[in-house]
Every structure is written in C-alpha cells, then in structure tokens.
N, C-alpha and C positions, 0 to 999 in steps of 0.2 A: 465867439464860437465861429467855427468854419465848417461849411458843408463841402465835402469833396465828392465829385461824381466821376466814376471810372467807367469806361465803356469800351467794348470791342464790337464793332458793327461790320457786317459784310458789305463789301463795295464791288461785287463782281458784276452786277447788272445795273442798268440805268436807274431802275426803281430803287435799288439798294443805295446807290450813290446819292440819289435825291433824298431819301430818308435820312441818311447820314448828315447831309448838308443842312437839312431842316432842323435836325436835333442840335447840331452844333450851333447854328444861328440862334435857336431858342435859348441855349445856354448863355451865349454872349449877350443877347438882348435882356436876359433876366439878371444880368450883373455878375455872371461867372467870368473868371479869368483863366486862361489856359496856363496850367502849371507845367505840363509837358504833354506830349501827344496823347490824346484820349484821356487826360486827367484834367479836370476843371475844378476850381475852388471858388467859394463865395463867402464873404464875411457876413455873419448873421448877428442880429441884435436880440438874442434870447430864443426861448422855446417856441413862442408864437410865430416868429419869423421862420424857424426851422420847419414847423408843420406847414406853413403857407408855401414855402419853396419846394418842400417835398411833394406836396400835392400838385404843384405846377410841373415838376419833373415827371411825375406819374402821368399827368394828363398829356404830356408831349412825348411819351416813349415811342420809339420806332417799332415797327411790327416784328422785327427779328433782331437777333444779336444778344449781347449781354451788357446790362447796365447795373451798376452798383452804387450805393450812396453811403457815405460814412460821415458822421458829424463828430468833430473833436473840439476841445477847448483851445483857446489861444495858447495856453501854456504847453499843451500837448503838441500843437502845430509848431510852436517855436522850438521844440525839442527835436524836430526833424533834422536829420543829417543829410547834407548835400555832398555826396561822395564824388561825383564828377559833374562839372558844369558850374554855373553861377546862379545866384538867386534871380528870379524874374524881377522886373521893374517894380511891380506892386509890392513885393516882399521887402524891397529896400525902402519904399515910401511909407509903409504903415507898420508900426511895431505894436506889440501888445499894450504898451503904456499909452499909446495914442488912442486906443479903442475906447477909453473913457469919454472922449470927446463926442463920439457918435451918439 
C-alpha cells in the first residue's frame, strides 16, 4: 500500500513558512518521499501501518492550509500515468513485486 499526502499551505508570513517547513520535515523524517511539489508518498505494510502513520500526520498538521491523505494499493499506484516528466528515483528502485520482501 501507499499513503499519499497532498497539501497546499500558505507561506506569506514568517510563521506560515515555518509551519510549512516543519510539516515538510516531519513528512521526510517519517519516511515519505516527495513525488512532486506538495505531494508526498510512503510505502506501507498493511492497515496497522496506515493507521499509525495517519495518526502521525494528524498530530503534526500545520495550523492553516489544506492537507489531504489518500491510501492506494500498489496495483493502483502502479497504474498511475506519468504524462510529463520522469519517475522519481524511488519509483525506479522499488516495484510492486519487490514489496513481498518487506
């Protein structure tokens, strides 16, 4: 499974930029990889991991902005079309077949 976090956060004031940076750093420290700007994804190992990381995201939400979470299966994620650009490094390294090893 993959958990995707989408967010739009205001960055007009110093406090808003600080909240944005703290949230982004939390995502990176929690094992999320940037898929594209303001879209981060993480591989999960079942429903227990999903609820654990969802709780972590909720606990670290910034005070303002929009944050959304979507969990999809590896098959659904593999069906994503990249219309412009190239796959990120992590997408090249880990395929759905390799997930059995985790």
